[in-house]
N, C-alpha and C positions, 0 to 999 in steps of 0.2 A: 298846412295842407299839402303844399308842393315844395319840395326842396331839390334844387339842381346845384350840384357842387363840382367845381373844377372840371367842367365838361369839355371834352376834346373830341373832334370828329373829322373824318376824311372822306373825300370822294376819290376813290382809287388812291394814287400816290399824293394827291393834292390835299393838304390839310386846310380845313375851313374854320374849325374852332380850335382854339388853343387852351383857353382857360375862362370858361363862362360859369358864373354862379348867380343864382337868383332864387328867391323864395316867395311864396304867395300864402297869405293867411286867409282864414275863413272870412268871406265878405269883402275882400280887398281887391282893388283893381290896380294892376301893374302895367305900366307902359313900357314896351320894349322898343327902344329908340336906336336909330343909326342909319347911315346911308345904305343904299342898295349894295349888296355883296359883302356886307360886314358880318353876316352870320345869323341874322334874325330868323329867317325861314329855316335855316339848318337846325337851330335850336328847337323849333317846332317839330321838324321831322324826327329829331331824336326823341322828343317827348312822346310822340305818338307811335314810336316803333317803326317808322318808315326808313330810318337810318340808324344803324347801330353805332354808338359812340366807341371810340378807341380808348377813352379814359374818362374818369369821373363817375358820378352817380346821379340817378334821378329817382326820387322817392315820392310817392303820392299816398297820403295818410299812413306813412310809415312803411308802405310796401315798396319793395325794389321793383322798378319797371324794366330792368335789364332783361333783354331777350324775350319779352312778352310780345305777342302778336297785336297789331293795332286794334282788332275787334275786342280783345280782352281788356286793353286799356280803356276803350270806349265804354265797356260794361262797368268799369270801376267808377265812372262818373266824369270822364274828361271828354269834351266834345270840341270839334273844330269847325270854324267857318273858314274854308280855305281860300287862298288867293285865287282869283279867277272864277269863284262861285261854285263851279263844277256840279251844278244841279243835273238831274236826269232829264235830258231834253225831250224824250219821247214818252214821259209820264206826265199826267196832269199835275197841277199845283197840289191838289188834295192827295194824289198818289205819292208825290214827292214827300209830303209831310208824313203820311201813314207809313212809308217805307222805313222810317227810322224811329217810329213811335215806341216808347218804353213806359212801363208803369212803375219804374224804380225811383221816382222822384219824391216820395214821401206823401204827405197828406194832401198836398195841392200840386199834383203833377201837371206839366204842360199837356195840353190837349188841342184838338182842332179848334175848339171853342175859344180857348185862351190865346192861341196864336192869331186867330181871326180878330180878336179884340185888340191885340197888339198891332196887327197889320190889316186893317179893314180892306185894303186894296187886294190882298190875297184872297179874301172871301169872295170879292167881286169877280176874281179871275180863277176861281177854284177849279173850273172845268177846262181851262186852257192848258195846252201843253207847255212844258218848260221852255221850248224853243220859240214860243209865241209871245214871251214876255219881254218887256223892256229891260235894259240893264239894271235899273233901280228895282224893278219888280223881282228880277232874278236874285238880287242881293237880299231883299227882304225874305225871299223863299229860302235862300241859303242859311240865313239866321234862324228862321222858323224851323227849318229841318234840323238844325243843330239843337235847338231848344226842345224839340220833340223827343230827344234822347233823355230828357230830364237830367241835365248835367249838374255837377257840383262845381265844376271849373269849365268855363267857356273860353276858348282861345280864338281870337279873330285876327286873321292875317290880311291886312290892307282892305278892310271891309268897306271903305268909302272911296277907294281908288277908281277914277274914271267916271264918277257919277256926277250928275248935275247938282249945282249948289243946293237947290231946294230939297233934293233927295238926300244929299249928305247931311243936311241939317236934321232931317227926319230920323236918319240912322243914329246920329249922335243923341237925339232925344230918347230914342228907344234904349240905347245903351245906358243912359242915365236912369231910366226907369228900372232897368234890370239891376243896376247897382243899388238903387233904393230898396229893391226887393231882397238884397243880400246875396246876390249871385257873385261869386268870385270870377274874375276875368283877367286874361292877359291880352293886351291890345297892341297890335303892331299897326302903325299908321304914320304917313308922312306929314299929316297936319298936326304939327307939334302943339300949336296953340290950342286947338280943340281937344287934343289928347290930354293936355295938362289940366284942363277944366274937369276932366272925367277921372283921371287916375289919382290914386293915393300916393303911390311911390313909382319910381321909374328906374330903369336900368339902361345905360348907354353901352352899346357894343361898338368896338372899332377893331377891324381886322381880326375878328374872332376872339376878342378878349373883352371882358367886362372892365370898362375904364371909369365908370362912375355909377354910384347908386345913391338914391336919396329921395326925399319927398318932392311933391309937385311944387309947393311954395319955395323950397330950396332951389330947385332947377329954374323956376320962373325968375328968381332973383339973380341968376347967373346966365344972362343971355349969351355971354361969350362962349359958354359950353355948347349951347345949341348951335351957334355959328360954327364952332370948331368941328363938331362931330356930325352935324346934320346939314348945315348950309352947303350950297353948291359951290 
């Protein structure tokens, strides 16, 4: 479904990515792992057309994404739950969800009804403004808003960061349900233990380079890799 090959990118004169490669198959969950500043978010920016790579390629369903505007990439079926949530603060919960609604998801598209089934708390708060929600509720809304685009590939950048443990646990359960429904995902998260329970394969980035790729059981069997590339 997604193929990123030998990706390189710069912020002005400073190079952030040197050689990053990863791929995602239909129904697969990929964990994108690494310390802060190692290039994970930069890969996401390149994927969504928010930063133009200086080398390498990104293809989705065989289509070259080079030079495409972010909204065109979104219409192709790629959706983002951004770091920091970035919900619309002066729209209600329901307006936030309807703002991104799409009917392009096949025979069972995501709708207000199915989002409220996934997150009953959002239905309870549907008339509240985005800035009246707790951090956990905002994160649920950010995920729901992304799902309303009816994506084929969902990308989550630090979706559990800064949340209370009980809310983090709920988010992980929701992601597991999405996986069981066959949704392809790329997940960036600092909680490596929880991530490995969800992901099928993982890619470790270090200083803008892909340094390891493999399955979750393979990575779980090599805790020294996690210590080397993720540990503080």
